[in-house]
C-alpha positions as CSV (number, residue, x, y, z in Angstrom):
1,M,0.9,20.1,4.7
2,S,0.6,15.9,4.4
3,L,1.6,13.2,2.3
4,K,-2.1,12.4,0.0
5,L,-2.2,8.8,-1.4
6,T,-5.5,8.5,-3.3
7,H,-7.4,5.9,-5.4
8,L,-3.9,4.3,-5.1
9,T,-3.3,0.7,-6.6
10,K,-1.1,-1.3,-7.6
11,T,-1.9,-5.2,-10.1
12,F,0.6,-7.5,-10.9
13,G,-0.8,-9.0,-13.8
14,S,-4.2,-10.6,-12.2
15,N,-3.1,-9.6,-7.9
16,T,-4.3,-6.6,-6.7
17,A,-1.5,-6.0,-4.0
18,V,-2.8,-2.5,-3.1
19,D,-6.4,-1.8,-3.7
20,D,-8.2,2.3,-3.8
21,I,-6.2,3.3,-0.9
22,N,-7.3,6.7,0.0
23,L,-5.0,8.1,2.9
24,D,-4.0,11.4,4.3
25,V,-0.8,11.9,6.6
26,P,-0.6,14.6,8.9
27,K,2.3,16.8,8.6
28,G,4.6,15.8,11.6
29,S,2.2,12.7,12.8
30,M,2.9,9.3,13.8
31,Y,1.4,7.0,11.1
32,G,1.2,3.4,11.9
33,F,0.2,0.6,9.0
34,L,-0.9,-2.0,10.6
35,G,-1.8,-6.0,8.8
36,G,0.0,-9.4,8.5
37,N,2.0,-10.7,5.4
38,G,0.8,-9.9,2.2
39,A,-1.6,-7.0,3.0
40,G,0.3,-4.9,1.3
41,K,2.4,-2.5,3.3
42,T,5.9,-2.8,1.5
43,T,4.1,-2.0,-1.7
44,T,2.6,1.1,-0.6
45,F,5.7,1.6,1.3
46,R,7.5,1.4,-2.4
47,M,4.8,3.3,-4.2
48,I,5.2,6.3,-2.4
49,L,9.4,6.2,-2.6
50,G,8.7,5.9,-6.5
51,L,10.6,2.0,-6.5
52,L,7.2,0.6,-7.8
53,T,4.9,2.8,-10.1
54,Q,1.5,2.8,-9.2
55,T,-1.0,1.2,-11.7
56,T,-3.5,4.0,-11.2
57,G,-3.7,6.8,-8.3
58,E,-1.8,9.8,-7.5
59,I,0.9,10.2,-4.2
60,T,1.4,13.9,-3.5
61,Y,3.8,15.2,-0.3
62,D,2.5,19.2,0.7
63,G,0.3,19.2,-2.8
64,K,3.2,18.0,-5.4
65,K,4.1,14.8,-6.6
66,I,7.6,13.2,-5.2
67,D,10.3,13.1,-7.6
68,Y,13.7,13.1,-7.2
69,S,14.2,16.8,-6.1
70,M,12.3,15.1,-2.7
71,T,14.9,12.3,-2.7
72,D,17.1,14.0,0.2
73,K,13.7,14.9,2.9
74,I,12.8,10.7,2.5
75,G,14.7,8.4,5.1
76,Y,13.7,4.9,4.1
77,L,14.1,1.6,6.8
78,P,13.6,-1.5,4.4
79,E,12.4,-4.7,5.9
80,E,15.0,-6.6,3.9
81,R,18.5,-5.2,5.6
82,G,20.5,-3.2,2.7
83,L,23.7,-2.9,4.5
84,H,27.2,-4.1,2.5
85,P,28.8,-6.9,5.3
86,K,32.3,-6.3,4.0
87,L,32.1,-2.6,5.0
88,K,32.3,-1.1,8.2
89,V,30.2,1.1,9.9
90,S,31.6,4.6,9.9
91,E,32.4,3.7,6.0
92,Q,28.8,2.9,5.4
93,V,27.2,5.9,7.1
94,K,29.7,8.4,5.4
95,Y,28.7,6.3,2.0
96,L,24.8,6.9,2.3
97,G,25.2,10.3,3.8
98,K,27.4,12.0,1.3
99,L,24.5,10.3,-1.2
100,K,22.2,12.9,0.7
101,G,24.3,15.9,0.3
102,M,26.0,15.9,3.7
103,S,29.7,16.7,4.7
104,T,32.5,14.2,5.9
105,K,32.2,16.1,9.3
106,E,28.8,16.5,9.5
107,V,28.4,12.6,9.2
108,N,30.8,12.0,11.5
109,N,29.2,14.1,14.2
110,K,25.8,12.9,13.6
111,L,27.2,9.2,13.3
112,D,28.9,10.0,17.1
113,Y,25.8,11.3,18.6
114,W,23.4,8.0,17.5
115,L,26.3,5.6,17.8
116,E,26.3,7.0,21.9
117,R,22.4,6.9,21.9
118,F,22.3,3.2,21.2
119,E,25.5,2.8,23.1
120,V,27.5,1.2,20.9
121,P,29.9,3.5,19.7
122,E,32.3,0.6,20.0
123,N,31.1,-0.8,16.9
124,R,32.3,2.0,14.5
125,E,35.3,0.8,13.2
126,K,33.5,-2.4,13.1
127,K,32.3,-4.6,9.6
128,I,28.7,-4.5,9.3
129,E,28.9,-8.0,9.4
130,K,30.3,-8.7,12.9
131,L,27.7,-7.1,14.1
132,S,24.3,-8.9,16.0
133,K,21.2,-8.5,14.0
134,G,19.7,-6.0,17.2
135,N,23.3,-3.9,16.2
136,Q,22.3,-4.0,12.4
137,Q,19.3,-2.7,12.9
138,K,20.7,0.0,15.0
139,I,22.9,1.1,12.4
140,Q,20.4,0.2,9.4
141,L,18.3,2.7,11.6
142,I,20.7,5.3,11.7
143,A,21.9,5.2,8.0
144,S,18.2,6.1,7.5
145,I,17.7,9.4,9.7
146,I,21.4,10.6,9.3
147,H,20.5,13.5,7.3
148,N,17.5,14.4,9.2
149,P,14.7,13.6,6.5
150,E,11.1,15.2,6.9
151,L,9.1,12.0,6.0
152,I,10.5,9.0,7.5
153,I,9.1,5.2,6.4
154,L,10.0,2.5,8.4
155,D,9.1,-1.0,7.6
156,E,9.0,-3.6,10.5
157,P,11.8,-1.6,12.5
158,F,10.9,-3.5,15.4
159,S,11.4,-7.0,13.7
160,G,13.2,-9.3,15.5
161,L,15.0,-7.4,17.9
162,D,15.2,-8.5,22.0
163,P,12.5,-6.1,24.2
164,V,15.8,-4.1,25.2
165,N,16.5,-2.9,21.6
166,V,12.6,-2.6,20.7
167,E,12.3,0.0,23.3
168,M,15.8,1.9,22.3
169,L,14.7,2.2,18.8
170,K,11.5,3.1,20.1
171,S,12.6,5.1,22.2
172,A,14.9,7.0,19.6
173,V,11.6,6.9,17.0
174,K,9.5,9.1,19.5
175,E,12.3,11.5,19.5
176,L,12.6,11.9,15.7
177,N,8.9,12.4,15.4
178,K,8.8,15.6,18.6
179,D,11.5,17.2,16.5
180,G,9.2,17.5,13.9
181,A,9.8,14.9,11.3
182,T,6.5,12.9,10.3
183,I,7.0,8.8,10.3
184,I,5.3,6.3,8.6
185,F,5.9,2.6,10.4
186,S,4.7,-0.9,9.4
187,T,4.0,-3.2,12.0
188,H,2.6,-6.8,12.9
189,R,2.4,-5.6,16.6
190,M,-0.9,-3.8,17.8
191,E,0.9,-2.5,21.0
192,H,3.4,-0.9,19.1
193,V,0.4,0.9,17.3
194,E,-1.2,1.6,20.3
195,E,1.6,3.0,22.2
196,L,2.9,4.8,19.3
197,C,0.7,6.7,16.9
198,E,-2.2,9.0,16.9
199,E,-2.9,7.8,13.5
200,L,-3.4,4.6,11.8
201,C,-4.7,2.4,8.8
202,I,-5.4,-0.9,9.0
203,L,-4.4,-2.8,5.7
204,N,-5.9,-6.5,4.9
205,K,-5.0,-7.9,2.0
206,G,-4.4,-5.1,-0.2
207,K,-7.8,-2.9,0.9
208,Q,-8.0,-0.2,3.7
209,I,-10.3,-1.5,6.3
210,V,-10.3,1.5,8.7
211,S,-7.9,4.4,8.7
212,G,-7.6,8.0,10.5
213,N,-7.3,9.3,13.7
214,I,-7.0,6.3,16.5
215,D,-8.7,8.1,19.8
216,Q,-11.7,8.8,16.4
217,I,-11.5,5.4,15.2
218,K,-12.2,3.6,19.1
219,D,-14.9,6.7,19.4
220,D,-16.7,5.7,16.0
221,F,-16.6,1.9,16.3
222,G,-18.8,2.0,19.5
223,Q,-18.2,-1.5,20.9
224,K,-16.8,-0.9,24.7
225,D,-15.5,-3.4,27.8
226,I,-16.5,-3.4,31.2
227,I,-14.7,-4.7,33.7
228,I,-16.4,-5.6,37.1
229,E,-14.4,-7.0,39.9
230,G,-16.3,-8.0,43.0
231,D,-17.6,-11.4,44.6
232,H,-21.2,-10.7,43.5
233,D,-23.3,-12.7,41.0
234,V,-23.3,-10.7,37.9
235,S,-24.8,-13.2,35.3
236,F,-27.9,-11.5,35.3
237,I,-26.0,-9.2,33.2
238,K,-26.6,-11.0,29.6
239,A,-29.9,-10.1,29.3
240,M,-29.6,-6.5,29.9
241,P,-30.0,-4.5,26.4
242,G,-27.0,-3.8,24.6
243,V,-24.7,-6.8,26.1
244,L,-23.0,-8.4,23.5
245,D,-20.9,-11.0,25.3
246,V,-20.0,-11.6,28.9
247,K,-16.9,-13.9,30.2
248,R,-16.3,-14.7,33.6
249,V,-12.8,-15.6,35.4
250,R,-12.9,-15.8,38.6
251,N,-14.3,-13.0,40.5
252,K,-13.4,-10.7,37.3
253,T,-16.4,-10.4,34.4
254,T,-15.7,-8.9,31.4
255,V,-18.9,-7.1,29.3
256,K,-18.8,-5.8,26.0
257,I,-21.3,-3.7,25.2
258,A,-22.4,-1.9,21.6
259,D,-22.4,1.4,22.9
260,E,-20.6,3.2,26.3
261,Q,-24.6,4.6,26.9
262,F,-25.5,0.5,28.3
263,A,-22.8,1.0,30.6
264,E,-25.0,3.5,33.2
265,P,-27.4,1.2,33.7
266,I,-25.7,-1.6,34.0
267,F,-23.3,0.3,36.6
268,N,-26.9,1.3,38.6
269,E,-28.4,-2.1,38.7
270,V,-24.4,-4.0,40.0
271,I,-24.1,-1.5,42.7
272,K,-27.4,-2.6,44.1
273,L,-25.3,-5.3,45.0
274,G,-23.2,-4.1,47.5
275,Y,-19.3,-3.6,47.1
276,F,-17.1,-4.2,44.1
277,K,-13.6,-4.0,44.2
278,R,-13.7,-2.1,39.9
279,F,-16.1,-1.1,37.7
280,Q,-14.2,0.5,34.7
281,V,-15.2,1.3,30.8
282,Q,-12.8,0.6,28.6
283,E,-12.0,1.8,25.3
284,P,-12.4,-1.1,23.0
285,S,-8.4,-2.1,21.5
286,I,-6.7,-2.0,18.0
287,N,-7.0,-5.7,18.3
288,D,-11.0,-5.2,19.2
289,I,-11.7,-3.0,15.9
290,F,-9.6,-5.8,13.8
291,I,-11.5,-8.6,14.8
292,A,-14.9,-6.9,14.3
293,K,-13.8,-5.0,11.2
294,V,-12.2,-8.1,9.4
295,G,-14.0,-11.1,10.9
296,E,-11.1,-13.2,11.7
297,K,-8.4,-13.0,15.0
298,Y,-5.0,-11.3,13.9
299,E,-2.0,-13.1,14.2
């Protein structure tokens, strides 16, 4: 059971915002959408939610098209803030919870839990407009998950937050996923994807650059970095087979190799020189993969 996007395309006039995306989001996974502004992330989310109609292609969840009957199973945190500034926190969350079929008692119990979880119980009866940006974001997240959705879509959930609040929200997202929710979130931040996700889709200008299980993507990519720390001169490595690049800063050398098979011959040559503090083969980062696939530095 999963969310499937098949040949999904969206055009606005002559502009193609989403260009033939094919994805399979496994049930219970944490799935990251990575890409800059204009990559097509938000447009894809809006099509999944039925807020935009796709130009071509199909979207299914558990093998069925997503329709109104599915609404109560989905939670959505939009990138744009959508809370009513004049309402109190309790009023806003109660209203949205009731739209999802919850009783007042259920909403109150859940709201109390999440306000305590986010260390802001004192904000319960405050107006939204009186809260800081970080606390507004917490309330917006609470509003999107109050009804225990099984599919949660978060559009840039950590944007503009200080590090403490980012960690708090990340912890909540991990908890929801552990409890069985399928979570899809978009971000500009590669480190969030590396830390949180098992699955990934990189979008660039509407096109699906790479997607799937992150460990598999890294294995398939092939390229690895070798980190060598020590005082010996290892400049000879540049001429060895499979070496793509060598950088040295003080006593640390970073060697980029085309495939892991080239690491052992390098190791065998290096240890002939004597003691080294470190020889380590590292997986490529998502940033390395983005640069190689897109041909430009990710910002």
